[in-house]
C-alpha positions as CSV (number, residue, x, y, z in Angstrom):
1,M,160.4,48.4,12.1
2,P,157.3,48.8,14.3
3,I,154.9,51.7,13.6
4,Y,154.0,53.0,17.2
5,R,151.2,55.6,17.8
6,I,151.5,58.1,20.6
7,Y,147.9,59.5,21.7
8,T,147.2,62.4,24.0
9,T,144.9,61.6,26.8
10,G,142.6,63.7,28.5
11,P,141.9,64.1,32.3
12,D,139.3,61.4,32.1
13,G,141.7,58.8,30.6
14,Y,140.3,58.8,27.2
15,L,142.5,59.2,24.1
16,F,142.0,62.1,21.9
17,G,143.4,64.0,19.0
18,I,145.3,62.6,16.2
19,P,148.2,60.3,17.4
20,K,151.7,61.1,16.2
21,V,153.0,58.2,14.4
22,E,156.6,57.0,15.0
23,E,158.6,54.3,13.4
24,C,160.7,52.7,16.1
25,V,163.3,50.0,16.6
26,D,161.6,48.9,19.9
27,D,159.3,50.1,22.6
28,K,162.1,51.9,24.5
29,E,162.8,54.0,21.4
30,A,158.9,54.6,21.3
31,V,159.0,55.7,25.1
32,E,161.9,58.0,24.4
33,K,160.3,59.7,21.5
34,A,157.0,60.2,23.4
35,V,158.6,61.7,26.3
36,L,160.1,64.3,23.9
37,W,156.7,64.8,22.3
38,A,154.3,64.6,25.4
39,N,155.2,68.3,26.6
40,D,153.7,67.6,30.1
41,R,150.7,66.0,28.7
42,D,149.5,62.4,29.5
43,V,150.2,60.1,26.7
44,E,149.6,56.5,25.9
45,I,151.8,54.6,23.3
46,W,150.6,51.6,21.3
47,D,152.1,49.1,18.9
48,L,148.8,48.5,16.8
49,K,146.5,46.9,19.4
50,R,149.4,46.0,21.9
51,F,149.5,48.7,24.8
52,V,153.0,49.6,25.5
53,A,153.1,52.4,28.3
54,R,151.0,55.2,29.7
55,L,153.3,58.4,30.5
56,L,151.8,60.7,33.1
57,G,152.4,64.6,32.6
58,N,153.1,66.9,35.2
59,P,150.8,66.4,38.1
60,L,151.3,70.3,39.2
61,R,149.6,71.2,36.0
62,S,146.0,70.1,36.8
63,G,144.0,73.0,37.8
64,V,146.4,75.7,36.3
65,K,145.8,77.7,33.4
């Protein structure tokens, strides 16, 4: 099974932090796991060097602390 990496992205679009590593059957499962993990943050999903998807967090949270 492929091993996916789910990265948190900042407001500038750059990846930061340590990625969550997930073993998934396919891209669909990786996206489903990323949605659960994202917690309203922007995330990117990668399968090695292959970009899979970018999920945008809650747009209403920008500027709110």
